[in-house]
N, C-alpha and C positions, 0 to 999 in steps of 0.2 A: 504493499500500499504506499509505503514511503517513496518508492521508486516512481509510482504513478503520480504522486503529488509533486515530486521533483520534476518530472517531465512536464506536467501542467504548468507549473511555476516558470520554468524555463521557457516554454513556448509563449506564455504571457509576457514575460519580460522582454523577449526578443521582438514580439509584435508591438509592444508599447514603444520600445526604442525605435523600432522602424517607422512607425506612424509619426512620432515626434520628429524624427530625422527627416522625413519627407516634407513635413510642414515647414521646417526651417529652410530646406533647400529651395522651396518656392520663392523665398525672399531673394534668392540669387538668380533664379531662372526667369521668373515672370517679368521683372523689370528689364532684363536683358533682352527678352523676346520682343518688347515693345520700345526698346530704346531707339530714338530717332524717328519713330512714327509720329506724324502729326496727329493731334487729336487725342492722344493718350498721355498727356502730361500729368494727369492725376495719378498715374501709376508711379511717378517719381517718389510719392510718399512711401511706397513699398521698398524703395532702394535704400534701406537702412544700412547695408554693408558697404555702400560706395565702392564697388569693385571698379577695376581699372577700365574695362570695356565689356561690351556685350559677349565678344568672343571669349575673353579670359574668364567671365562669370560662368559661362556654360561649360567650358573646359574644366574650370576649378571644381564645379559641382560634379562633373563626371569622374574626375580623378579622385575627389573625396569619397564618392560612392564606392568606387573600386577598392579604395583603401579600407573603408569601413566594413565591406563585406568580408575582406581577408581577416580583419581584426575580430570579427564576430564569431568566426569559425571555431576557435578555441572555446569560447563561452558556450556555443551550441553543443559542442562535444563533451565538455565537462559538465555543463548544466549549472543552474542556479541552485545553490545548496539549500536543502529543506531545513527549516528551523521550526520546531513546534511553537506556534503563536496563533493569535486569533486571525481570522481571515481579513478583518478590517485593518488591523495592524500591518499584516503582510501586504495588503493592497496599497496602503499609504506609503510604506517603505519602498515598494517596487515602483510606484509611480514617481516618487521623489528621486529615486536613483536612475532608473532607466527612462522615465518620461522626461524629467528635467535634463538628464544627461544627454538624451537624444535630441533635445531642443538646443541646448548650448554647444555641443560638440561641433555641429555643422557650421554654426556661425564662426567659430574660432578657426576650424580646419579649413573651411573655404576661403576665408579671408587670408590665411597664411599661404595657401596654395596659390591664390590670386596674386599675392605680392611677389611670389617666386616667378610665376608665369609672366607678370608684367615686366620682368627683367629681361625676358627673352625677346630679342629684336623680331619684329614682324608679327608677334602674337598679341603682346599687351599693348 
């Protein structure tokens, strides 16, 4: 029964991280998609990362996504450790760790990758 709970917790943690991660990546991709298109200046409010260019924003998001998938493989294989506690407490803990982590990590990672990409002539 403990193994089943661990599998369920791991699946929930990875799903939570993935959804939060995708939401954060939209702040890089959506403003880049509409950069330079007239009539969509309202989307500038979404450009909170201030990435170097539309090309570097999309490339940074793709590179970050590839790196995150590789980074999550060990967690998926090892699993999230099961600790006996109330379901409410476990949910709050996992939302704070994997939800908030999945929201913050892309902002930092994509911005750092964008800074590196912007140094490459012809891309940034």
